[in-house]
C-alpha positions in Angstrom: 6.0 1.2 9.6 6.4 4.6 10.2 5.7 7.4 7.6 6.7 11.0 7.1 4.4 13.5 6.8 4.8 13.0 2.9 3.5 9.2 3.5 7.2 8.0 2.7 7.9 5.0 5.0 10.9 5.9 7.1 11.3 2.7 8.9 9.7 -1.0 10.0 10.0 -2.1 13.5 8.9 -5.4 14.7 7.0 -4.7 18.3 5.7 -8.6 18.8 6.1 -11.8 17.7 4.0 -14.5 19.0 1.6 -17.5 18.5 -2.4 -17.3 18.4 -3.2 -14.7 20.8 -0.8 -11.6 20.7 -1.5 -8.2 22.6 0.1 -5.2 21.3 1.0 -2.2 24.3 0.2 0.7 22.4 3.1 2.5 24.5 5.4 0.2 23.0 4.1 1.1 19.4 4.1 5.0 20.0 7.2 5.3 21.9 9.0 3.4 18.5 7.0 6.1 16.5 7.9 9.1 18.8 11.6 8.4 18.4 11.4 8.2 14.7 9.6 11.7 14.7 6.8 9.8 12.5 4.0 11.6 11.2 1.5 8.4 10.8 2.1 4.3 11.4 0.6 1.5 9.7 0.2 -1.4 11.7 0.3 -5.0 10.0 -0.2 -8.6 11.6 -1.1 -11.8 10.1 -3.8 -14.1 10.7 -2.9 -18.1 10.2 -4.8 -19.6 7.4 -6.8 -17.9 4.7 -9.1 -15.7 6.8 -8.3 -11.8 6.9 -11.2 -11.0 8.6 -10.5 -8.9 11.7 -11.2 -10.3 15.0 -12.9 -8.2 17.8 -9.3 -8.0 19.6 -8.0 -6.9 16.2 -10.8 -4.0 16.3 -10.2 -3.4 19.8 -6.5 -3.1 19.6 -6.6 -0.7 16.3 -9.2 1.7 18.4 -7.0 1.7 21.6 -3.8 2.6 19.4 -5.6 5.1 17.4 -6.9 6.9 20.5 -3.5 6.8 21.8 -1.8 8.0 18.9 -3.8 10.9 18.4 -2.7 12.3 21.7 0.8 12.2 20.6 0.0 13.8 17.2 0.5 10.5 15.3 -2.3 9.4 12.7 -2.8 5.3 12.7 -3.2 5.7 8.7 -4.1 2.1 8.6 -4.2 -1.4 10.0 -3.4 -4.1 7.8 -4.2 -8.2 8.3 -2.4 -10.4 6.0 -2.7 -14.1 5.3 -1.3 -16.3 2.7 -4.2 -15.5 0.3 -5.7 -12.4 1.1 -5.4 -9.4 3.2 -8.1 -6.7 4.8 -7.2 -3.0 5.4 -9.3 -1.1 7.8 -8.5 2.1 5.7 -10.0 0.5 2.7 -12.9 -1.1 4.6 -13.9 2.2 6.0 -14.2 3.8 2.6 -16.9 1.4 1.3 
């Protein structure tokens, strides 16, 4: 999701679709954000089943995209993992 400086959603873009092991390219995410003149982004992906706990790959991807976004003056506002029954928000977890 692309957000403006007020936190209003400016648009939603799907950058990947896949199976059990999907790699997200930070360049693809940031190209889209820059084209939309986005102030911040929210990443969201699903986990099959009911476990919304981030994997090591999820944490590594969020860190990589966050660092790259910082270089482009774009804030990674949150990274949300959803399941059929639950969700996990990196932002909410960091406040605990």
